[in-house]
C-alpha positions as CSV (number, residue, x, y, z in Angstrom):
1,M,-40.1,-6.2,1.6
2,L,-38.1,-5.3,-1.4
3,D,-38.4,-1.7,-0.7
4,Y,-37.0,-2.3,2.8
5,I,-34.1,-4.2,1.3
6,V,-33.3,-1.4,-1.3
7,T,-33.5,1.2,1.4
8,G,-31.2,-0.7,3.6
9,I,-28.6,-1.1,0.8
10,K,-28.8,2.6,0.0
11,G,-28.4,3.4,3.6
12,F,-25.4,1.2,4.0
13,A,-23.8,2.7,0.8
14,I,-24.3,6.2,2.0
15,L,-23.0,5.3,5.5
16,S,-20.0,3.7,4.0
17,L,-19.2,6.6,1.7
18,V,-19.3,8.9,4.7
19,L,-18.0,6.8,7.7
20,C,-15.0,5.2,6.0
21,P,-13.6,8.4,4.6
22,A,-14.2,10.2,7.9
23,V,-12.2,7.6,9.7
24,A,-9.4,8.0,7.1
25,V,-9.3,11.7,7.6
26,K,-8.9,11.2,11.4
27,Q,-6.0,8.8,10.7
28,E,-4.3,11.2,8.3
29,M,-4.7,14.0,10.8
30,K,-2.7,11.9,13.3
31,A,0.0,11.0,10.7
32,F,0.4,14.6,9.6
33,R,0.2,16.1,13.0
34,D,3.5,17.9,12.6
35,V,2.3,20.0,9.7
36,G,-1.5,19.6,9.9
37,L,-3.9,18.9,7.1
38,G,-5.9,22.1,7.0
39,P,-9.5,22.2,5.8
40,F,-8.6,21.7,2.2
41,G,-6.4,18.7,3.1
42,M,-9.2,17.1,5.0
43,I,-11.5,17.5,2.1
44,K,-8.9,16.0,-0.2
45,V,-8.4,12.9,2.0
46,F,-12.1,12.4,2.3
47,V,-12.7,12.5,-1.5
48,F,-9.5,10.5,-2.2
49,I,-10.9,7.6,-0.1
50,Q,-14.3,7.9,-1.7
51,A,-12.8,7.7,-5.2
52,W,-10.6,4.7,-4.1
53,M,-13.7,2.9,-2.8
54,I,-15.9,3.5,-5.8
55,L,-13.3,2.6,-8.4
56,S,-12.4,-0.5,-6.5
57,L,-16.0,-1.5,-6.3
58,L,-16.6,-0.9,-10.0
59,S,-13.5,-3.0,-10.8
60,S,-14.8,-5.8,-8.5
61,I,-18.1,-5.9,-10.3
62,I,-16.3,-6.3,-13.6
63,M,-14.1,-9.1,-12.4
64,L,-16.9,-11.0,-10.6
65,P,-18.4,-12.6,-13.7
66,L,-14.9,-13.8,-14.8
67,L,-14.4,-15.4,-11.4
68,L,-17.8,-17.1,-11.6
69,L,-16.7,-18.5,-15.0
70,G,-13.7,-20.1,-13.4
71,Q,-11.1,-17.7,-14.5
72,D,-8.1,-16.6,-12.4
73,V,-8.7,-12.9,-11.9
74,T,-5.8,-12.2,-9.4
75,R,-3.3,-10.9,-11.9
76,L,-6.0,-8.9,-13.7
77,G,-7.0,-7.3,-10.4
78,N,-3.4,-6.5,-9.2
79,G,-1.7,-5.9,-12.5
80,K,-4.4,-4.0,-14.2
81,F,-7.3,-2.7,-12.2
82,E,-5.4,-1.9,-8.9
83,Y,-2.5,-0.4,-10.9
84,W,-4.9,1.9,-12.8
85,I,-6.8,2.9,-9.5
86,G,-3.6,3.6,-7.6
87,T,-1.8,5.7,-10.3
88,V,-5.0,7.6,-11.3
89,C,-5.8,8.5,-7.6
90,A,-2.2,9.4,-7.1
91,A,-2.1,11.7,-10.1
92,I,-5.3,13.4,-9.1
93,F,-5.0,13.7,-5.4
94,I,-1.2,13.5,-4.6
95,G,0.7,15.1,-7.5
96,P,3.8,14.1,-9.4
97,V,5.6,11.0,-8.2
98,E,9.3,10.7,-8.7
99,L,10.9,7.2,-9.0
100,R,14.5,6.6,-8.1
101,G,16.2,3.3,-8.7
102,L,13.2,1.8,-10.6
103,E,15.7,-0.3,-12.6
104,K,16.5,-2.1,-9.3
105,V,13.1,-3.7,-9.2
106,P,13.7,-7.4,-10.0
107,R,11.7,-8.5,-13.1
108,D,13.0,-12.1,-13.5
109,G,9.7,-13.7,-12.4
110,K,10.9,-14.7,-9.0
111,G,9.0,-13.6,-5.9
112,R,10.7,-11.3,-3.4
113,V,9.7,-9.6,-0.1
114,F,9.5,-5.8,-0.5
115,V,9.7,-3.8,2.7
116,M,9.0,-0.1,3.1
117,N,8.3,2.7,5.6
118,H,4.7,3.8,6.1
119,Q,3.7,7.5,6.2
120,S,0.3,7.8,4.8
121,Q,-2.7,6.0,3.2
122,A,-1.3,7.6,-0.1
123,D,1.7,5.1,0.1
124,I,-0.5,2.3,-1.1
125,C,-1.5,4.1,-4.2
126,I,2.0,5.5,-5.2
127,L,3.6,2.0,-4.7
128,Y,1.7,0.9,-7.9
129,Y,4.1,3.1,-9.9
130,L,6.6,0.3,-9.4
131,H,4.5,-1.7,-11.8
132,T,5.3,-5.2,-10.6
133,I,2.9,-8.0,-9.6
134,F,2.6,-8.2,-5.8
135,V,0.3,-9.0,-3.0
136,W,-0.1,-7.0,0.3
137,I,-0.1,-8.6,3.7
138,S,-2.7,-6.6,5.4
139,K,-5.1,-6.8,8.4
140,K,-8.3,-8.6,7.6
141,S,-10.4,-5.7,8.8
142,V,-9.9,-4.0,5.4
143,T,-12.4,-6.4,3.9
144,Y,-15.1,-4.3,5.6
145,I,-14.2,-1.3,3.4
146,P,-16.7,-1.5,0.5
147,G,-14.9,-1.9,-2.8
148,V,-11.4,-2.0,-1.4
149,G,-12.1,-5.1,0.6
150,Q,-13.7,-6.9,-2.4
151,I,-10.9,-6.1,-4.9
152,M,-8.2,-7.2,-2.3
153,Q,-10.0,-10.6,-2.0
154,L,-10.4,-11.0,-5.7
155,S,-6.7,-10.1,-6.3
156,G,-5.5,-12.7,-3.9
157,H,-3.9,-10.5,-1.2
158,I,-3.0,-12.0,2.1
159,L,-5.4,-10.9,4.9
160,L,-4.2,-11.5,8.4
161,E,-6.2,-11.7,11.7
162,R,-3.9,-10.0,14.2
163,K,-4.9,-12.6,16.9
164,G,-4.5,-16.3,16.8
165,K,-1.7,-18.7,15.9
166,S,-3.8,-20.3,13.3
167,S,-4.1,-17.0,11.3
168,I,-0.3,-16.6,11.5
169,K,0.2,-20.1,10.1
170,A,-2.3,-19.4,7.3
171,M,-0.5,-16.2,6.5
172,Y,2.9,-18.0,6.2
173,A,1.3,-20.7,4.0
174,A,-0.3,-18.0,1.8
175,A,3.0,-16.1,1.5
176,K,4.8,-19.3,0.4
177,D,2.1,-20.0,-2.2
178,R,2.3,-16.4,-3.6
179,L,6.1,-16.5,-3.8
180,S,6.0,-19.8,-5.6
181,Q,3.8,-18.2,-8.2
182,G,6.5,-15.5,-8.8
183,K,4.5,-12.8,-7.0
184,N,6.2,-10.3,-4.7
185,I,5.1,-9.7,-1.1
186,F,4.7,-6.1,-0.1
187,I,4.6,-5.3,3.6
188,F,5.1,-2.3,5.9
189,P,7.2,-3.8,8.7
190,Q,6.8,-0.9,11.0
191,G,3.1,-1.5,11.1
192,T,1.4,1.8,11.9
193,R,1.8,5.0,9.9
194,E,4.4,7.4,11.1
195,R,6.1,10.4,9.3
196,T,8.5,11.9,11.8
197,K,9.8,9.0,13.9
198,V,11.6,5.8,13.2
199,L,9.5,3.0,14.3
200,P,11.3,-0.4,14.7
201,F,10.6,-3.0,12.0
202,K,8.7,-6.1,13.1
203,H,10.0,-9.5,12.2
204,G,7.1,-10.9,10.0
205,A,8.5,-9.9,6.6
206,F,12.0,-11.2,7.5
207,S,10.7,-14.4,8.9
208,I,9.1,-15.1,5.5
209,A,12.3,-14.1,3.7
210,V,14.4,-16.5,5.8
211,T,11.9,-19.3,5.9
212,E,11.3,-19.3,2.1
213,Q,14.9,-18.2,1.3
214,V,13.9,-15.3,-0.9
215,D,15.6,-11.9,-1.2
216,V,14.4,-8.7,0.3
217,V,14.0,-5.4,-1.5
218,P,14.0,-2.2,0.7
219,V,12.0,0.7,-0.6
220,S,11.8,4.3,0.9
221,I,8.7,6.5,0.6
222,H,8.9,10.2,1.1
223,L,5.9,12.4,1.1
224,E,6.0,16.3,1.3
225,G,4.2,17.8,4.2
226,S,2.2,19.8,1.7
227,T,0.9,16.7,-0.1
228,W,-2.7,17.1,1.0
229,K,-2.7,20.9,1.1
230,K,-2.2,21.5,-2.7
231,F,-4.5,20.9,-5.7
232,F,-1.9,19.6,-8.1
233,F,-4.5,18.3,-10.6
234,Y,-5.2,21.9,-11.5
235,G,-1.6,21.9,-13.0
236,Y,-2.4,18.9,-15.2
237,L,-5.5,20.6,-16.5
238,F,-4.3,24.1,-17.1
239,G,-0.5,23.6,-17.7
240,R,1.0,25.0,-14.5
241,E,4.5,23.6,-15.1
242,E,5.6,24.0,-11.5
243,A,2.9,21.7,-10.4
244,K,4.0,19.0,-12.9
245,K,7.7,19.2,-12.1
246,T,7.7,19.4,-8.3
247,P,7.3,15.9,-6.9
248,Q,5.0,15.5,-3.9
249,A,6.1,11.9,-3.5
250,I,9.5,10.1,-4.0
251,I,9.9,6.4,-4.1
252,T,13.5,5.1,-3.8
253,V,14.2,1.4,-4.7
254,H,17.4,0.2,-3.0
255,D,19.7,-2.6,-3.9
256,T,18.2,-6.1,-3.2
257,M,19.4,-7.8,-0.1
258,N,20.6,-11.2,-1.0
259,I,19.3,-13.9,1.4
260,K,22.5,-15.8,0.9
261,D,24.3,-13.1,2.8
262,Y,22.3,-13.8,5.9
263,K,23.0,-17.2,7.4
264,G,23.1,-18.9,10.8
265,E,21.9,-17.7,14.2
266,G,20.5,-14.1,14.2
267,A,20.2,-13.9,10.4
268,K,16.6,-12.6,10.6
269,E,17.5,-10.0,13.2
270,K,20.5,-8.8,11.1
271,M,18.5,-8.6,8.0
272,M,15.8,-6.7,9.7
273,E,18.3,-4.2,11.2
274,D,20.0,-3.7,7.9
275,A,16.7,-3.2,6.0
276,Q,15.6,-0.5,8.5
277,K,18.9,1.4,8.1
278,V,18.6,1.3,4.3
279,V,15.0,2.4,4.2
280,Y,15.5,5.4,6.5
281,S,18.9,6.3,5.0
282,V,17.3,8.7,2.5
283,L,14.4,10.1,4.4
284,G,16.2,13.1,6.0
285,E,17.1,14.3,9.5
286,N,13.5,14.8,10.5
287,K,13.1,11.1,11.3
288,K,14.0,10.7,14.9
289,S,14.2,7.5,16.9
290,N,11.6,6.9,19.6
């Protein structure tokens, strides 16, 4: 009986390490359809997701005993392990990341809502370069990704069922709780990934901001079309300076939008419109409205 269980676990692990990265490759091919991934790019995405899963699983295993001892591991998970995983994976698989306006990230211990565009699965890793305590609002299906799902649960991220009013209410309650703890909320208000078109922002992030009366911080993410096609880690190993100096990702933090400037009827819609304009203002002319 034990042999069957061990065999089943091994089979599940192997399937996960193949199936999840394969799905990720398909999603990135769609996101980068304008420039293509190429064979090397597909391999990079595949291994990137495997590394993310394995490192997340190892971190979860380390945190689990602390959780069982009654310790709060949320800040350890988000501020230490996830930060380390994100920045290491970005350095190896993405390349140099340039930060603009980093001084605009509020660090006074009060929670804010951060909103940003969404181009790639790499966005999640490079956002850890902002080095601030935050929680994602993400779909609950990520819990089925081995390693990633476990560390997200241990770190206290907000996982949303996309159907059902009860799940929406639970999400707002969880967001209120995290903000009261001084944690930021990170959310991609456009929803799905898109590199070349401006997708309209959805109201969820701004509903939270208006309801809880917290400020909004817009962030722009730019990825080069060559991001997945180049092996930048070679530059770190063998001193190719051009690999180190040429950023493959640029994060721009904009001025905080003060909630006090948005009052009365239509406040949420006006904030949503302003945030979208700011986020896309630095992303170039290749972003076209649908």
